[in-house]
C-alpha angles and dihedrals in degrees: 000000000000117000115252117247120243115248113260092248091056092050091051091048093051092048091048093051092047091050091049092050092051093046096046101034124227107359091203096052116104115249129215116244105180124075117234110259128227119209127184119191146121134251133184129243118273092241134038095029132106121276114262099032121123106263105164144045129249104195092213099042109025121227115040141160132248105243143147092270089063091221092157133080106206134015123203127207139174119230122217090274093051095255115149115242122193123206122195110217093257092056088065096038094065112176090005092062093105091058097050109113094216127058112200122187121191129204128179112229132193124243135049124304091256095047094055098087099165139020114261117259091202134051127052125303098206113213101182114028122101106225135188118235132184126223107277094028109133117221124196118208132204112202124197113183098199099187096039120098091209095105102021094107097034115128090196097062142287099256131084124206138217142164131213140179135192102227097186145346132226097210099189091052093036088229125149125203112217139187123191141175122201128192106212094191114104112250096359119121103196113135103177110121118247094006130111109238121239099192 
C-alpha cells in the first residue's frame, strides 16, 4: 500500500516550523530576560577606615558593609604594603560559613574588564581563600543564593554570575574604585553591560 501524501497546507506548516526552530534556536530552552547591569562605585578597605563606611561589595547592589548579617559578597582590604586582598563572604564568616545564605566563589580571569564577556564555565570558583589581586585584575564570581527562591525553578541552573575589577586605589584614604557587571538571569554567564545574555 502506498503511503498517503500530506496535504499541501500541512507540508507548508511543517516547513515553517522547522525554519522557525532553526532561526530561533531550541524552542524549549529557557531564555534570559534581564540585561546585565554595570555598576561603578568606590568602597573603603576593610581595616584602617572609619566605622560606618562601605567596606564590601554586594554583587547585586554595589557598595555594602561587612556586618553580622553577612549581607555582602566580597570584602576588600589593603595589606601593610598596599596590596589589595579580596575576601569572599565565607572567608570572614569562619565557623558560621555553613549558615551563610549566600555562597560566593571567586576566580581570577585573564584579559581586560571589557574583554571578559562571559563567566568561565571551567576552573575553580574559590569560596573560602583570601587572595591578593592587583589593580586591573578581573575577577569572575559565581553566586548561589541558597535561601532565595529566585533560581529554584530555573532549568538553566541555580547560580548567577558577575565580574568585578578594582581600577585604582587611593592609598592615603584607603579607598578602592570598583566596576562590576552582574548577570541577574539564573544560570546565564553573559557579562556584557546592557545586553541580554544568550548563554
